[in-house]
Short mmCIF file of the C-alpha atoms (twelve columns), coordinates in Angstrom:
data_MODEL
# 
_entry.id   MODEL 
# 
loop_
_atom_site.group_PDB 
_atom_site.id 
_atom_site.type_symbol 
_atom_site.label_atom_id 
_atom_site.label_alt_id 
_atom_site.label_comp_id 
_atom_site.label_asym_id 
_atom_site.label_seq_id 
_atom_site.Cartn_x 
_atom_site.Cartn_y 
_atom_site.Cartn_z 
_atom_site.pdbx_PDB_model_num 
ATOM 1   C CA . MET A 1   7.272   30.368  3.033   1 
ATOM 2   C CA . LYS A 2   7.953   26.984  1.478   1 
ATOM 3   C CA . LYS A 3   6.347   25.186  4.450   1 
ATOM 4   C CA . ILE A 4   3.264   27.370  4.252   1 
ATOM 5   C CA . ALA A 5   2.945   26.717  0.511   1 
ATOM 6   C CA . HIS A 6   3.346   22.944  1.160   1 
ATOM 7   C CA . ARG A 7   0.547   22.976  3.778   1 
ATOM 8   C CA . ILE A 8   -1.807  24.889  1.545   1 
ATOM 9   C CA . LEU A 9   -1.090  22.608  -1.383  1 
ATOM 10  C CA . ARG A 10  -1.569  19.480  0.778   1 
ATOM 11  C CA . TYR A 11  -4.883  20.736  2.078   1 
ATOM 12  C CA . TYR A 12  -6.129  21.674  -1.384  1 
ATOM 13  C CA . LEU A 13  -5.143  18.394  -3.036  1 
ATOM 14  C CA . SER A 14  -6.357  16.249  -0.120  1 
ATOM 15  C CA . LEU A 15  -9.690  17.938  -0.129  1 
ATOM 16  C CA . LEU A 16  -10.186 17.288  -3.854  1 
ATOM 17  C CA . ALA A 17  -8.917  13.720  -3.530  1 
ATOM 18  C CA . ARG A 18  -11.476 13.118  -0.774  1 
ATOM 19  C CA . VAL A 19  -14.161 14.218  -3.202  1 
ATOM 20  C CA . VAL A 20  -12.997 11.586  -5.716  1 
ATOM 21  C CA . LEU A 21  -12.961 8.896   -3.057  1 
ATOM 22  C CA . TRP A 22  -16.368 9.895   -1.741  1 
ATOM 23  C CA . ARG A 23  -17.909 9.825   -5.198  1 
ATOM 24  C CA . SER A 24  -16.281 6.469   -6.193  1 
ATOM 25  C CA . ARG A 25  -16.404 4.613   -2.834  1 
ATOM 26  C CA . PRO A 26  -13.716 2.084   -3.788  1 
ATOM 27  C CA . TYR A 27  -12.340 -0.722  -1.582  1 
ATOM 28  C CA . VAL A 28  -8.931  0.656   -0.603  1 
ATOM 29  C CA . ILE A 29  -5.906  -1.612  -0.044  1 
ATOM 30  C CA . ALA A 30  -3.052  0.201   1.674   1 
ATOM 31  C CA . ILE A 31  0.500   -1.139  1.459   1 
ATOM 32  C CA . ALA A 32  2.993   0.062   4.064   1 
ATOM 33  C CA . GLY A 33  6.390   -1.009  5.296   1 
ATOM 34  C CA . THR A 34  9.975   0.099   4.963   1 
ATOM 35  C CA . VAL A 35  10.725  -2.123  1.927   1 
ATOM 36  C CA . ASN A 36  9.090   -3.904  -1.035  1 
ATOM 37  C CA . LYS A 37  5.951   -1.791  -1.261  1 
ATOM 38  C CA . SER A 38  6.042   -1.191  -4.992  1 
ATOM 39  C CA . PHE A 39  6.618   -4.872  -5.838  1 
ATOM 40  C CA . VAL A 40  3.726   -5.867  -3.571  1 
ATOM 41  C CA . ARG A 41  1.518   -3.201  -5.161  1 
ATOM 42  C CA . GLU A 42  2.217   -4.598  -8.620  1 
ATOM 43  C CA . ALA A 43  1.735   -8.227  -7.509  1 
ATOM 44  C CA . VAL A 44  -1.603  -7.565  -5.763  1 
ATOM 45  C CA . ALA A 45  -2.914  -5.565  -8.721  1 
ATOM 46  C CA . LYS A 46  -1.870  -8.377  -11.119 1 
ATOM 47  C CA . ILE A 47  -3.607  -11.112 -9.117  1 
ATOM 48  C CA . LEU A 48  -6.774  -9.113  -8.682  1 
ATOM 49  C CA . ARG A 49  -6.979  -8.254  -12.403 1 
ATOM 50  C CA . GLU A 50  -6.355  -11.894 -13.332 1 
ATOM 51  C CA . ASN A 51  -9.423  -12.674 -11.226 1 
ATOM 52  C CA . GLY A 52  -11.649 -10.214 -13.048 1 
ATOM 53  C CA . LEU A 53  -11.539 -7.316  -10.559 1 
ATOM 54  C CA . ALA A 54  -11.243 -3.713  -11.684 1 
ATOM 55  C CA . VAL A 55  -8.170  -2.244  -10.063 1 
ATOM 56  C CA . GLU A 56  -6.213  1.002   -10.031 1 
ATOM 57  C CA . THR A 57  -2.902  1.627   -8.226  1 
ATOM 58  C CA . THR A 58  -0.995  4.689   -7.179  1 
ATOM 59  C CA . ILE A 59  1.056   6.364   -9.885  1 
ATOM 60  C CA . ARG A 60  4.605   5.012   -9.570  1 
ATOM 61  C CA . SER A 61  5.553   5.539   -5.888  1 
ATOM 62  C CA . PHE A 62  3.336   8.531   -5.203  1 
ATOM 63  C CA . ASN A 63  2.885   7.729   -1.510  1 
ATOM 64  C CA . THR A 64  3.422   10.976  0.420   1 
ATOM 65  C CA . ASP A 65  1.016   13.641  1.701   1 
ATOM 66  C CA . ILE A 66  1.306   15.352  -1.683  1 
ATOM 67  C CA . GLY A 67  1.929   12.385  -3.958  1 
ATOM 68  C CA . LEU A 68  -0.988  10.243  -2.736  1 
ATOM 69  C CA . PRO A 69  -3.682  12.885  -3.386  1 
ATOM 70  C CA . LEU A 70  -2.173  13.534  -6.812  1 
ATOM 71  C CA . SER A 71  -2.378  9.837   -7.594  1 
ATOM 72  C CA . ILE A 72  -5.999  9.604   -6.513  1 
ATOM 73  C CA . LEU A 73  -6.729  12.608  -8.738  1 
ATOM 74  C CA . GLY A 74  -4.871  10.949  -11.604 1 
ATOM 75  C CA . LEU A 75  -2.336  13.731  -11.952 1 
ATOM 76  C CA . ASP A 76  1.455   13.886  -12.241 1 
ATOM 77  C CA . SER A 77  3.536   16.045  -9.901  1 
ATOM 78  C CA . GLY A 78  4.703   19.579  -10.579 1 
ATOM 79  C CA . TYR A 79  7.996   18.615  -8.913  1 
ATOM 80  C CA . GLU A 80  10.152  21.762  -8.524  1 
ATOM 81  C CA . SER A 81  8.431   23.824  -11.215 1 
ATOM 82  C CA . TYR A 82  6.042   26.580  -10.052 1 
ATOM 83  C CA . LYS A 83  4.661   26.829  -13.575 1 
ATOM 84  C CA . ARG A 84  3.680   23.163  -13.581 1 
ATOM 85  C CA . TRP A 85  1.989   23.506  -10.211 1 
ATOM 86  C CA . LEU A 86  0.027   26.521  -11.408 1 
ATOM 87  C CA . ARG A 87  -1.286  24.456  -14.307 1 
ATOM 88  C CA . LEU A 88  -2.042  21.485  -12.049 1 
ATOM 89  C CA . LEU A 89  -4.225  23.377  -9.577  1 
ATOM 90  C CA . PRO A 90  -7.187  23.973  -11.885 1 
ATOM 91  C CA . GLN A 91  -6.730  20.475  -13.397 1 
ATOM 92  C CA . ALA A 92  -7.058  19.010  -9.906  1 
ATOM 93  C CA . PHE A 93  -10.394 20.797  -9.435  1 
ATOM 94  C CA . VAL A 94  -11.696 19.444  -12.713 1 
ATOM 95  C CA . GLN A 95  -10.534 15.932  -11.861 1 
ATOM 96  C CA . ALA A 96  -12.371 16.049  -8.548  1 
ATOM 97  C CA . LEU A 97  -15.620 16.674  -10.423 1 
ATOM 98  C CA . LYS A 98  -15.286 14.111  -13.174 1 
ATOM 99  C CA . ARG A 99  -12.874 11.349  -12.100 1 
ATOM 100 C CA . ARG A 100 -14.235 7.907   -11.173 1 
ATOM 101 C CA . LEU A 101 -12.149 5.197   -9.517  1 
ATOM 102 C CA . PRO A 102 -12.695 1.461   -10.071 1 
ATOM 103 C CA . ALA A 103 -13.988 -0.909  -7.409  1 
ATOM 104 C CA . TYR A 104 -10.500 -1.562  -5.978  1 
ATOM 105 C CA . VAL A 105 -7.746  0.949   -5.379  1 
ATOM 106 C CA . ILE A 106 -4.261  -0.067  -4.199  1 
ATOM 107 C CA . VAL A 107 -2.202  2.674   -2.531  1 
ATOM 108 C CA . GLU A 108 1.239   2.895   -0.998  1 
ATOM 109 C CA . LEU A 109 1.701   4.749   2.276   1 
ATOM 110 C CA . GLY A 110 5.152   6.355   2.529   1 
ATOM 111 C CA . ILE A 111 6.144   6.488   6.193   1 
ATOM 112 C CA . SER A 112 9.649   7.803   6.639   1 
ATOM 113 C CA . HIS A 113 9.239   10.329  9.479   1 
ATOM 114 C CA . PRO A 114 7.207   10.423  12.733  1 
ATOM 115 C CA . GLY A 115 3.652   11.482  12.077  1 
ATOM 116 C CA . ASP A 116 3.646   10.640  8.368   1 
ATOM 117 C CA . VAL A 117 0.913   8.058   8.679   1 
ATOM 118 C CA . LYS A 118 -1.775  10.280  10.185  1 
ATOM 119 C CA . PRO A 119 -2.599  12.477  7.119   1 
ATOM 120 C CA . LEU A 120 -2.337  9.502   4.784   1 
ATOM 121 C CA . MET A 121 -4.822  7.438   6.850   1 
ATOM 122 C CA . GLY A 122 -7.047  10.471  7.194   1 
ATOM 123 C CA . LEU A 123 -7.183  10.658  3.410   1 
ATOM 124 C CA . VAL A 124 -7.689  7.079   2.220   1 
ATOM 125 C CA . GLY A 125 -9.273  5.208   5.147   1 
ATOM 126 C CA . PRO A 126 -8.334  1.734   3.840   1 
ATOM 127 C CA . GLN A 127 -10.357 -1.395  4.370   1 
ATOM 128 C CA . MET A 128 -7.276  -3.593  4.013   1 
ATOM 129 C CA . ALA A 129 -3.740  -2.890  5.248   1 
ATOM 130 C CA . ILE A 130 -0.598  -4.833  4.307   1 
ATOM 131 C CA . ILE A 131 2.647   -4.343  6.268   1 
ATOM 132 C CA . THR A 132 5.515   -5.748  4.203   1 
ATOM 133 C CA . ASP A 133 8.349   -5.498  6.707   1 
ATOM 134 C CA . ILE A 134 10.106  -3.241  9.235   1 
ATOM 135 C CA . THR A 135 13.856  -2.863  8.619   1 
ATOM 136 C CA . GLN A 136 16.635  -0.460  9.510   1 
ATOM 137 C CA . ARG A 137 15.610  1.889   6.725   1 
ATOM 138 C CA . TYR A 138 14.483  5.293   8.043   1 
ATOM 139 C CA . ARG A 139 15.705  4.410   11.540  1 
ATOM 140 C CA . GLU A 140 17.749  7.607   11.699  1 
ATOM 141 C CA . ASN A 141 14.488  9.590   11.484  1 
ATOM 142 C CA . PHE A 142 12.813  7.704   14.328  1 
ATOM 143 C CA . GLY A 143 15.578  6.828   16.772  1 
ATOM 144 C CA . ASP A 144 14.768  3.128   16.989  1 
ATOM 145 C CA . LEU A 145 12.685  0.446   15.319  1 
ATOM 146 C CA . GLY A 146 10.097  0.562   18.062  1 
ATOM 147 C CA . ALA A 147 9.196   4.110   17.096  1 
ATOM 148 C CA . ILE A 148 8.745   3.037   13.491  1 
ATOM 149 C CA . SER A 149 6.516   0.213   14.639  1 
ATOM 150 C CA . GLN A 150 4.264   2.672   16.486  1 
ATOM 151 C CA . GLU A 151 3.522   4.460   13.144  1 
ATOM 152 C CA . TYR A 152 2.170   1.229   11.778  1 
ATOM 153 C CA . ALA A 153 0.264   0.523   14.958  1 
ATOM 154 C CA . PHE A 154 -1.542  3.827   14.437  1 
ATOM 155 C CA . LEU A 155 -2.523  2.627   10.977  1 
ATOM 156 C CA . LEU A 156 -3.838  -0.743  12.177  1 
ATOM 157 C CA . LYS A 157 -5.859  0.704   15.042  1 
ATOM 158 C CA . ARG A 158 -7.913  2.669   12.470  1 
ATOM 159 C CA . LEU A 159 -8.835  -0.217  10.235  1 
ATOM 160 C CA . PRO A 160 -12.523 -1.046  10.155  1 
ATOM 161 C CA . VAL A 161 -13.628 -4.067  12.202  1 
ATOM 162 C CA . GLY A 162 -14.883 -5.698  8.999   1 
ATOM 163 C CA . GLY A 163 -11.598 -5.058  7.171   1 
ATOM 164 C CA . HIS A 164 -8.456  -7.093  6.756   1 
ATOM 165 C CA . CYS A 165 -4.890  -6.853  8.037   1 
ATOM 166 C CA . LEU A 166 -2.018  -8.771  6.443   1 
ATOM 167 C CA . LEU A 167 1.246   -8.935  8.425   1 
ATOM 168 C CA . ASN A 168 4.710   -10.399 7.855   1 
ATOM 169 C CA . TYR A 169 5.063   -13.287 10.287  1 
ATOM 170 C CA . ASP A 170 8.792   -13.601 9.588   1 
ATOM 171 C CA . THR A 171 9.604   -10.290 11.307  1 
ATOM 172 C CA . ILE A 172 8.878   -10.181 15.003  1 
ATOM 173 C CA . LEU A 173 8.119   -6.431  15.128  1 
ATOM 174 C CA . VAL A 174 5.551   -6.807  12.340  1 
ATOM 175 C CA . ARG A 175 4.097   -9.972  13.848  1 
ATOM 176 C CA . GLN A 176 3.559   -8.135  17.144  1 
ATOM 177 C CA . LEU A 177 1.515   -5.450  15.436  1 
ATOM 178 C CA . ALA A 178 -1.367  -7.939  15.315  1 
ATOM 179 C CA . ASP A 179 -2.197  -6.805  18.871  1 
ATOM 180 C CA . PHE A 180 -3.127  -3.363  17.529  1 
ATOM 181 C CA . SER A 181 -5.312  -4.341  14.579  1 
ATOM 182 C CA . ALA A 182 -8.973  -3.546  14.742  1 
ATOM 183 C CA . ALA A 183 -9.491  -5.889  11.821  1 
ATOM 184 C CA . PRO A 184 -8.879  -9.662  11.639  1 
ATOM 185 C CA . VAL A 185 -5.275  -10.521 11.003  1 
ATOM 186 C CA . THR A 186 -3.849  -12.830 8.342   1 
ATOM 187 C CA . PHE A 187 -0.154  -13.619 8.498   1 
ATOM 188 C CA . PHE A 188 2.005   -14.295 5.449   1 
ATOM 189 C CA . SER A 189 5.433   -15.951 5.607   1 
ATOM 190 C CA . LEU A 190 8.102   -16.700 3.070   1 
ATOM 191 C CA . GLU A 191 9.888   -19.034 5.505   1 
ATOM 192 C CA . ASN A 192 6.796   -21.127 6.266   1 
ATOM 193 C CA . SER A 193 5.025   -20.965 2.886   1 
ATOM 194 C CA . LEU A 194 7.691   -21.655 0.272   1 
ATOM 195 C CA . SER A 195 8.744   -25.155 -0.793  1 
ATOM 196 C CA . ASP A 196 10.247  -26.926 -3.841  1 
ATOM 197 C CA . TYR A 197 11.936  -23.722 -4.923  1 
ATOM 198 C CA . THR A 198 13.949  -23.746 -8.167  1 
ATOM 199 C CA . ILE A 199 15.586  -21.060 -10.278 1 
ATOM 200 C CA . ASN A 200 16.780  -21.026 -13.898 1 
ATOM 201 C CA . GLU A 201 17.432  -18.507 -16.627 1 
ATOM 202 C CA . GLN A 202 13.678  -18.001 -17.213 1 
ATOM 203 C CA . GLY A 203 12.829  -17.159 -13.620 1 
ATOM 204 C CA . MET A 204 11.682  -18.795 -10.359 1 
ATOM 205 C CA . SER A 205 9.196   -21.580 -9.687  1 
ATOM 206 C CA . GLY A 206 8.006   -23.522 -6.679  1 
ATOM 207 C CA . THR A 207 5.140   -24.171 -4.394  1 
ATOM 208 C CA . VAL A 208 3.634   -21.871 -1.777  1 
ATOM 209 C CA . THR A 209 1.046   -22.721 0.791   1 
ATOM 210 C CA . ILE A 210 -1.737  -20.141 1.283   1 
ATOM 211 C CA . ASN A 211 -4.419  -20.779 3.913   1 
ATOM 212 C CA . GLY A 212 -3.454  -24.408 4.050   1 
ATOM 213 C CA . ARG A 213 -3.669  -24.844 0.288   1 
ATOM 214 C CA . ALA A 214 -0.572  -25.618 -1.815  1 
ATOM 215 C CA . GLU A 215 -0.252  -23.674 -5.069  1 
ATOM 216 C CA . THR A 216 2.465   -23.835 -7.682  1 
ATOM 217 C CA . PHE A 217 3.895   -20.651 -9.194  1 
ATOM 218 C CA . PHE A 218 6.242   -19.373 -11.865 1 
ATOM 219 C CA . LEU A 219 7.650   -15.828 -11.790 1 
ATOM 220 C CA . PRO A 220 9.749   -14.457 -14.658 1 
ATOM 221 C CA . ARG A 221 11.755  -12.467 -12.109 1 
ATOM 222 C CA . PHE A 222 14.546  -13.070 -9.645  1 
ATOM 223 C CA . GLY A 223 14.771  -12.424 -5.932  1 
ATOM 224 C CA . ALA A 224 13.050  -13.668 -2.825  1 
ATOM 225 C CA . HIS A 225 11.195  -10.336 -2.500  1 
ATOM 226 C CA . HIS A 226 9.194   -11.212 -5.630  1 
ATOM 227 C CA . ILE A 227 8.129   -14.499 -4.125  1 
ATOM 228 C CA . THR A 228 7.058   -12.682 -0.965  1 
ATOM 229 C CA . ALA A 229 5.046   -10.225 -3.052  1 
ATOM 230 C CA . HIS A 230 3.393   -13.188 -4.781  1 
ATOM 231 C CA . ILE A 231 2.480   -14.758 -1.449  1 
ATOM 232 C CA . ILE A 232 1.037   -11.492 -0.193  1 
ATOM 233 C CA . ALA A 233 -0.995  -11.084 -3.382  1 
ATOM 234 C CA . ARG A 234 -2.463  -14.542 -3.054  1 
ATOM 235 C CA . SER A 235 -3.212  -13.981 0.609   1 
ATOM 236 C CA . ALA A 236 -4.930  -10.641 -0.206  1 
ATOM 237 C CA . LEU A 237 -7.106  -12.344 -2.823  1 
ATOM 238 C CA . ALA A 238 -8.082  -15.040 -0.315  1 
ATOM 239 C CA . CYS A 239 -9.067  -12.345 2.215   1 
ATOM 240 C CA . LEU A 240 -11.231 -10.540 -0.372  1 
ATOM 241 C CA . ALA A 241 -12.967 -13.773 -1.157  1 
ATOM 242 C CA . THR A 242 -14.318 -13.744 2.420   1 
ATOM 243 C CA . THR A 243 -15.464 -10.111 2.265   1 
# 
């Protein structure tokens, strides 16, 4: 019974979310990978906004077959409450008729089981895809890392020829996904891009090289994953400049 209810809810919400996407026609940037998706989402949104672009992102980490449609509709989840869901259903219909998305929408794609990517791609149809990394996370659900990689290959095959694909050069499995991309590929790399790195109590600073151009940065955060997110964001902006 629970599975049937889930399928009906997914179909209903996805249908209404498609209406919003069809009416708004945004440029969709999809972020996938086993780690660092949320930090990359925030970094890309920040860079785009700083450059005068109107951007909306998924609500928190709403990145599943239920969460992603809810985010596109601008609604919170009913979680485990049937009463909340009953209130949300008519709200979703109203949102489909009146909600407008900005020019750019950044979404996360949560891929933790075989087959997860298909309904998500069928919903959003992104013009740009970013694969952050492939790690041991979720391996128990797939059997091996190669099976996880095939989920992302499915995603990249369905990118438009005029779109963009950003891949992590530092991880071999992600780098090899370039062979599957229908869109031009841009690699990003922490190892090859970062230089003059320093850290103090205020945060991190250094120089990164994007498309052959050296840029200085300061991030009031700590951790290499934030620098990687910054590199990805700058790379995404450079790709959009060529669109």
